[in-house]
C-alpha positions as CSV (number, residue, x, y, z in Angstrom):
1,R,-6.3,3.2,-11.7
2,N,-3.2,3.8,-9.3
3,H,-4.6,7.1,-7.8
4,E,-8.0,5.0,-7.8
5,Y,-6.9,2.9,-4.6
6,Y,-5.3,5.7,-3.6
7,F,-7.5,7.5,-3.2
8,G,-9.9,5.5,-2.2
9,A,-7.9,3.6,0.4
10,F,-8.8,7.4,2.2
11,E,-12.7,7.2,2.1
12,G,-14.9,7.0,4.5
13,G,-12.4,8.6,7.2
14,S,-9.8,6.3,9.6
15,T,-9.8,3.2,10.1
16,P,-7.6,0.4,11.5
17,L,-7.0,-3.4,10.6
18,T,-8.7,-5.1,11.8
19,A,-6.8,-8.3,13.7
20,S,-9.1,-11.5,13.3
21,G,-9.4,-10.2,9.4
22,S,-8.2,-12.2,6.6
23,L,-5.5,-9.1,5.4
24,A,-4.5,-8.7,8.7
25,K,-4.2,-13.0,9.0
26,A,-2.6,-12.6,6.1
27,I,0.8,-11.0,6.8
28,E,1.0,-11.8,9.6
29,Q,1.1,-14.8,6.9
30,E,3.7,-13.4,5.0
31,W,5.9,-11.0,7.2
32,G,5.1,-12.3,10.9
33,L,3.8,-9.3,12.8
34,F,1.7,-6.0,10.7
35,D,4.5,-4.6,11.6
36,S,7.7,-6.1,10.1
37,F,4.8,-5.4,6.9
38,L,4.2,-1.6,7.7
39,H,8.5,-1.9,8.0
40,R,9.3,-2.7,5.3
41,F,6.4,-1.1,2.9
42,K,7.9,2.2,4.2
43,V,11.2,1.2,2.7
44,I,10.5,0.8,-0.2
45,A,8.5,3.2,-0.3
46,L,11.2,5.3,0.8
47,T,12.9,4.4,-2.0
48,R,15.0,6.4,-4.7
49,G,12.1,8.5,-7.8
50,I,9.3,9.5,-8.4
51,G,6.8,5.9,-7.9
52,W,4.4,4.5,-6.2
53,A,4.6,2.0,-3.6
54,F,2.5,-1.3,-4.0
55,L,1.1,-3.7,-2.0
56,Y,-0.3,-6.8,-4.3
57,Y,-2.0,-9.6,-3.9
58,D,-1.0,-13.1,-6.6
59,R,-2.9,-14.8,-7.1
60,Q,-0.4,-18.0,-8.3
61,T,0.9,-18.3,-5.9
62,K,-1.9,-16.9,-2.8
63,R,0.9,-14.7,-1.0
64,L,0.8,-10.4,-0.8
65,L,4.0,-9.1,-2.1
66,N,5.3,-5.3,-2.0
67,Q,6.7,-3.7,-4.4
68,W,8.1,-0.9,-6.0
69,V,7.3,0.7,-9.2
70,D,9.4,3.2,-10.6
71,E,6.9,6.1,-12.5
72,Q,3.1,4.8,-13.8
73,H,4.1,1.9,-15.4
74,L,7.8,-0.1,-14.7
75,G,7.8,-2.6,-12.4
76,H,4.1,-3.9,-12.4
77,L,3.3,-7.4,-11.5
78,A,0.9,-7.8,-14.5
79,T,-0.2,-11.4,-12.5
80,C,-0.7,-9.6,-10.1
81,Q,-3.1,-7.8,-7.6
82,I,-3.2,-3.9,-6.3
83,V,-4.3,-4.7,-3.2
84,L,-3.0,-0.6,-1.5
85,A,-1.5,2.7,-3.4
86,L,1.1,5.1,-2.3
87,D,1.9,7.6,-4.1
88,M,5.8,8.7,-3.6
89,W,5.2,11.9,-6.8
90,E,6.2,14.6,-5.7
91,H,3.0,15.9,-6.3
92,A,1.7,14.3,-3.9
93,F,3.8,15.5,-0.8
94,V,6.1,18.1,-1.3
95,T,3.1,21.7,-1.2
96,D,2.4,20.2,2.8
97,Y,5.4,17.5,3.3
98,Q,8.7,19.5,0.9
99,P,10.8,17.2,-0.4
100,S,12.2,16.5,2.8
101,G,8.8,14.8,4.9
102,K,8.7,12.0,3.1
103,Q,8.8,9.9,6.2
104,N,6.7,12.6,8.2
105,Y,3.9,12.4,4.1
106,I,4.9,8.2,4.7
107,E,3.3,8.3,8.6
108,D,0.2,9.5,8.1
109,F,-0.3,7.9,5.2
110,F,-0.9,4.3,7.4
111,A,-2.7,6.8,10.8
112,N,-4.9,8.2,8.2
113,L,-6.0,4.7,6.0
114,N,-9.5,3.6,6.3
115,W,-8.5,-0.3,6.5
116,E,-11.7,-1.9,6.1
117,V,-11.8,-0.3,2.3
118,V,-8.1,-2.5,2.1
119,E,-10.0,-5.4,3.4
120,R,-11.5,-5.0,0.4
121,N,-9.1,-4.5,-2.2
122,F,-7.9,-7.7,-0.9
123,S,-11.0,-9.1,-0.9
124,K,-11.5,-8.2,-4.6
125,A,-7.9,-8.8,-5.3
126,K,-9.1,-12.8,-4.2
127,T,-11.8,-13.5,-6.6
128,A,-10.2,-11.3,-9.6
């Protein structure tokens, strides 16, 4: 399902995160500023190796969490719901960005997200 979250976040084209939405408020509650969340997520995405960077929602603690997952499965937070997924396997970026272009790939990922889709993922995660 990782790829469903990854590709789904681009459907409908790029849209900004709504500042008054529940996801933006939860991000601000967890990290203070949206830019702080972005910085921390991007640092996780630059983890050496192949895998995924995820934004999860933990229904038990009602908190958002960033997490690196090795390969497809090692490190998934078992009781948490996926809100956002960033594929960091080479096949996702090497053709367009070269091996040294991870940072540019990550920047373009965020520039092209449909945050309305990510907001819906968050809403579903809270009720799943």
